[in-house]
N, C-alpha and C positions, 0 to 999 in steps of 0.2 A: 783606269789610267788617269793621270792628271792632264787636263787639257791646257791649252794656251790661248791667249787673246791677241789677235792681230788688230791693228788700227789702220783703217784704209780711208783714203780720200774718195769722196763721191762728188762729182761735179754736178751742181744743180743750177743751171743758168750761170749767173755771175757770182754764185756762192759756192765755196768749196767746203763741204761738210765732212766731218770725221765719223766713221762708223766703226764700232767695236764688233768684232766677230770672234766668237768662241769656237775653238776647233779641237776636237779629239781625233788624233791621227796616228793610228798604229803603224808600225814599220811595214813597208812594202804593200800598203793598201792600194787596191785597184777599184774600189767601189765606195760610194759615199751616199749620205742622206743629208739633204739640206732642210733644216727645220726652222719654221717661222712661228714666232710666239703670237699670243693673243694681243688685243688692243693695248693693254696696260702691262704686258709681260716683258720678259727679256730672254736672251738666249740661255741664261742660267736655268730656266725652267726645264731644260732637256738634259740636265746633268746625268740623272740616273739611267735614262734611256741611252744616252751617249756612251756611258761606261759599258753597258751591256753590248751595244752594237760594236764598240771598239774591240771588245774581247773576241768578236768573231771576224775581225779584220776589216771592219767598215769604218770609214772616216765619217764623223759627224760635224756639220758646219751649222752654227747657230748664231746669226747676227742679232745685235740689238738694233732694230730699225731706228732711223733718225727720230729724235724726240723721246727716246726711251733709254733707260739704263745708262750705259757709259758712252753712248753716242751723242752727237751734237744736238743741242736744243736750239732751234732756229727762232723761236719766239713769235712767229707769225703764222696764223692759221692757214693762210693761202700757200705757205711753203710746204705744207704736208699734203701734197697732191698725189693722185695715183701715179702720175708720171715720175714723181720723186721716189716713190716706193719701188717702181719698176727699175729705176736706175740703181737703187740700193741692192736689189736682188741680182742684177747683172754683175755688179762688182763682187758680191759675195760668191757668185757662182764660179769665179776663177779658181776656187779651191776644190771644185768638184773633180771627181775621178772619171775614168773611162766609162764606168757604169754608175749612173746617178739615179737616185730615188729622192722623194720629197715628202715633207710632212708640214701641214699648217693647222694651227689651233684657232678655232673660232674666226675672228676678224682676220687673223693671219692666213687662214685657209682661203678666204676670199681674195686676198692680195696674191697669194701663191697661184691660185687658179687663173687669175688674169694674166700673170706673168707666163705661166706654162702655155696658155692658149695663144699668147702673142709670140711665143718663141718656138712653136712647133711641137709642143708636148714631148720634149726629149727627156723621158722619164721611164725607168723600169717599173715604177710603182709609186702610188700616191696614197697617203693617209690624210683624210680630212677629219680632224678631231673636233666634234661638236660645232660644225659649220652650219649656219642657217641657210635654207634653200632660197629665201627671199626676204626682202625687207618687210617690216610690219611693226605693230605696237610693241612687241616684246623686244625687238632689236633696239627701237628708239628708247625704250625704258632703260636698258642697260647703258646706252650712250649717255642718257641724262644723269644716271647715277655716277658714272665715271667723270662727267663734267663737274659735278658737285664735289666728288672726292679729290679732284686735282687741285682744289683750292684749300683743302684742309691742311692745318699745320699742327704739329705735335711738339711738346716741350722737350721730349727726349727720344733717343733711339728706341728704348724699350717700349715706350708708348706707341710709337709708330709701328714697331715690329708686332706688337700685340694686335693692332688693328689689321695689319696685313695677314697675319696667320689666321685670325678669326674670320675675316671676310672672305678669304680664299680657301677656307676649310683645310688648312695644312697642319692641324694639330696632331696628325698621325706620324709626322716626321720625327726623327730623333733630334736631340738638342742641337747637334752640330749641323744637321741638314736644315733645320728650322732657321738657324742663324744665317747660313749661307743664302737661303731663300730670301729672308728679310733684308739682308744687306744688298741684294740685287734689286730690291723693290722700293727702297726708300733712300733718301739722300738728305744731307744737311745743307740748308740754305739760310744764311744770315742768322745762325744760332738756333734755328728751328729745324724740324724734320718734316719732310713732305714726300709725297709719292714720287718715284723716279720716272715720271713722264711729264713732259712739257704741258702745262695747262692749255697751250695753244692747240695741241692735237685734239683736245676734247671740246674745242669751241664749236660754234654753230656751222662753220664753213663745211659744206659737203655732207652734213649730217642728214639732210632730208632727201638725199638722192635715192630714188627707188632702184632696187637691183633684183636680179633673179639669176641663179646659176643653173637653171634647168637645161637650157640649150647647151651650155658648155659640157655638162655631165652626160647628156644623151649622146654627145659626139666624142666623148673621151676615148682615145685609142689605147690608153695605158690602163692597167688594173688600178682601181680606186677603191679603197676601204673607207667607209664612212662610219665613224665611231661616235657614240653618244652615251652620256652618263645616265644613270637611272633617275636622276632628277632634272634632266635637261628639258627645257621647254621646247627645244627644237626636235626632240626625238618623237614627239607625237604629231608632227606635221602629217596631215593625211595624204600629202602628195608623195611621201617617201617611198612606200611600197611600189606604187605605179612607176615612179621614176627609175627605181632599181630594175624593174622588169623590162624597161625599154633598152637596156644596154647590158650585155652579159659581162662587161668589164667592171660593172659596179657591184659592190658587196656591202652589206649593211650589218653592223654590229652594234646592237643596243643593249642597255642595261649594265654598262660598266659601273663598278662600285665607286661612284663619285657624283658630285653635283655638277654644276655648269662652270667651266668645262672640265672634263676628266683631267686630272693632274698629270697623268702618264708617269707618276712617281711611285705608284704601288706595284708590288712585284707582279701580280697577275696581269696588270695592264702592260707593264714593260715587256713581259714575255710574249703576250699576244701581239703587240706591235712589232717587236724585234723579229718574232717568228714570221710575221707577214712579209716583212722586208726580205728576210732570208729566202722565203719562197719565191718572191719576185725576182731576186737575183739568180736563183737556181733555174728558173724557167727560161726556155729559149726565147730571146727577144723577138717581138714581131716587127714588121716593116715600119710601123709608125712609132715604136718606142725606142728611139735613138739613144745614144750615149751622151754623157755630159761633156763639159769643157775641161778635159784633162789638162793638168798643168805639167 
């Protein structure tokens, strides 16, 4: 089905930002999946998964977080705080249905986990797609590369699109899907084409903060599927097997046919993830896996 885009105001102190939220909403839907993109991604990244889930009656909500895609660019590194991202998710969650599940890719999975932990884990099931367990040199390396990329400029849309498709390993998409993906990832600024994320989000502010999600996951009361691509540097973390063994709610799926992170745009991946969510919705909810904010 064809999705729609809502534009919502997000109050961030004395600033009112605008956030674009892509929504695929089948008629009479009573369940939803809120999807959060990676650091330099957009909600468009979930188009193929959303179409499959919508066909089963599930609404998909995929915001462009501030500083990305079609949402406001604030231009100040300090404006992109964890508090600001929590506010964005709270606003986007108004579209959740009575039964709500969640997905976060890479950096987006970290933001999602923080929000779920702070809001009582009201989720029927969670997918963490290529999310690092902790900070370290690999994470810092990706951040440095994105900081450099945010300052690149291209003479044409085609040149910018070629860069995005090549660096994100999206050559497997058909022509129409490649163009939609590229259009969501680049923008025209002053006659040149740049990445569709604010260079301020990739500045040094907050980049050196150490983190670990071990404790949040060992205490997770909802089912959590942790997925990793066959080339993911996070998939070989030696702590992964022991972490999964500490909580029966945790499930590990490694070796997806993709680099870092898995695109969730290949048929096998789409079917695996949509099937997981369908199982979560079919299961009897436990006492700690509450429902979402139905509108």
